[in-house]
C-alpha positions in Angstrom: 0.0 0.0 0.0 2.8 2.4 1.0 4.6 1.9 -2.3 1.4 2.5 -4.3 0.9 5.8 -2.6 4.5 6.9 -3.2 4.2 5.7 -6.9 1.0 7.8 -7.4 2.7 10.8 -5.8 5.7 10.5 -8.2 3.3 10.2 -11.2 1.3 13.3 -10.0 4.6 15.2 -9.6 5.6 14.4 -13.2 2.2 15.1 -14.7 1.7 18.3 -12.9 4.7 20.0 -14.7 2.1 22.0 -16.6 1.3 23.8 -13.4 4.7 25.3 -12.6 4.7 29.0 -11.8 7.1 31.9 -12.4 6.3 34.1 -9.4 6.6 31.4 -6.9 10.3 30.7 -7.5 12.8 33.4 -8.5 16.4 34.5 -7.9 17.2 35.6 -4.3 14.4 33.8 -2.5 15.1 31.8 0.6 12.8 28.9 1.6 12.6 27.0 4.9 10.7 23.7 5.1 10.1 21.7 8.3 9.1 18.3 7.0 7.8 14.8 7.9 9.0 11.9 5.7 8.3 8.2 5.4 10.9 6.1 3.7 10.9 2.3 3.4 12.5 1.8 6.9 10.9 4.4 9.3 9.2 7.8 9.7 11.5 10.8 9.8 11.4 14.4 10.9 13.6 17.1 9.6 14.2 20.5 8.1 15.4 21.7 4.7 16.5 25.1 3.4 16.8 26.2 -0.2 18.2 29.4 -1.8 17.3 30.5 -5.3 20.6 31.0 -7.1 18.9 31.8 -10.4 15.3 32.0 -11.6 15.4 28.2 -12.1 18.1 26.7 -9.9 18.0 26.4 -6.1 20.7 25.0 -3.8 20.4 24.1 -0.1 20.5 21.3 2.4 18.4 19.2 4.6 18.7 17.0 7.7 16.3 14.2 8.5 16.1 12.3 11.8 14.7 8.8 12.4 14.6 6.9 15.7 12.9 3.6 16.3 13.0 0.7 18.6 11.6 -2.7 19.2 11.4 -5.2 22.0 11.3 -9.0 21.7 11.4 -11.2 24.8 14.2 -9.7 26.9 16.0 -8.0 24.0 15.5 -4.3 23.3 16.8 -3.0 19.9 17.1 0.8 19.4 18.2 2.4 16.1 18.8 5.9 14.8 19.5 7.3 11.4 20.5 10.9 10.8 20.8 12.0 7.1 22.3 15.4 6.4 22.4 16.3 2.7 23.3 18.9 0.1 20.5 19.5 -2.4 20.3 21.0 -5.9 17.0 21.6 -7.7 15.8 22.8 -11.1 12.5 24.6 -10.9 10.2 24.4 -14.0 9.3 28.1 -14.2 8.8 28.4 -17.9 5.2 27.2 -17.8 3.2 29.8 -16.0 0.4 28.8 -13.5 -0.4 30.6 -10.3 0.4 29.0 -6.9 2.5 26.0 -8.2 6.2 25.4 -8.2 7.4 22.0 -9.6 11.0 21.0 -9.3 13.4 18.1 -9.8 16.9 17.6 -8.4 19.5 15.6 -6.6 20.4 15.1 -2.9 23.9 13.9 -1.9 24.4 13.2 1.7 25.7 11.0 4.4 23.6 8.4 6.4 24.7 8.2 10.1 23.3 5.0 11.5 23.7 3.6 14.9 22.1 0.8 16.9 22.0 -0.6 20.4 20.9 -4.0 21.7 20.1 -4.3 25.4 20.0 -7.9 26.6 19.5 -8.1 30.3 22.4 -6.2 31.8 24.5 -6.3 28.6 24.5 -3.6 25.9 26.0 -3.8 22.5 26.2 -0.9 20.1 27.8 0.0 16.8 27.8 2.7 14.1 26.3 0.2 11.7 25.9 0.9 8.0 26.7 4.6 7.7 27.8 6.0 4.4 27.3 8.3 1.4 24.0 8.3 -0.4 22.6 9.7 -3.7 19.0 10.4 -4.2 17.1 11.9 -7.2 14.1 14.0 -6.1 10.8 15.1 -7.6 8.9 17.8 -5.8 6.0 20.3 -5.9 4.9 23.3 -3.8 1.4 24.6 -3.7 1.2 28.2 -2.3 -1.5 28.8 0.3 -0.4 32.4 0.6 2.5 34.5 -0.7 4.8 33.3 2.1 3.5 29.8 2.8 3.3 26.7 0.7 2.6 23.0 1.1 5.6 21.0 -0.1 5.6 17.4 -1.4 8.8 15.6 -2.4 9.5 12.0 -3.6 12.9 10.5 -3.2 14.5 7.4 -4.7 17.7 6.6 -2.8 19.7 5.0 -5.6 23.1 4.7 -3.9 24.2 3.9 -0.3 23.2 1.5 2.5 19.7 3.1 2.9 18.3 2.7 -0.6 14.6 2.8 -1.3 11.6 5.0 -2.1 10.3 7.7 0.2 8.1 10.7 0.4 8.3 14.0 2.3 5.5 16.4 3.2 6.2 19.8 4.6 5.2 23.4 5.1 7.5 25.8 3.2 8.0 29.3 4.6 9.3 32.0 2.2 11.8 33.9 4.3 12.8 36.6 1.8 11.0 38.7 -0.9 
């Protein structure tokens, strides 16, 4: 079910390219997006920032945090994943439609994974499968007002230990003119 929803979101992002807007993304604007994400392994919370270098290109970064645990018999397993990234996006501003901003890009980051097993009085922990990752991104923003937008992104982590499909939903704040 989860993969169907993500697939539909990806298709909608691609199809909605006819709705991209010129006014919504332009050089010099700064965007801040607190976001919730679900990837194939766990829910995440995080923050992304983007600066419009040109009328079509934005660069920025994001950091997502995931923490989860499970308990089976006398064994408690706790895991965490922190994923900072550098992001670059191309915004499709040539087709004009109000309130929409469609973009595609690439995230390059580092997955910082750690785990801990508690068995009775003994604890084992390790850094696990941390490493570099590469993720193509499709996204869209829908502006509720001039300085506030709903943001939807779909990721496909193509390289690294934490590969898979995921989606992000956030609220974007325009911090500059």
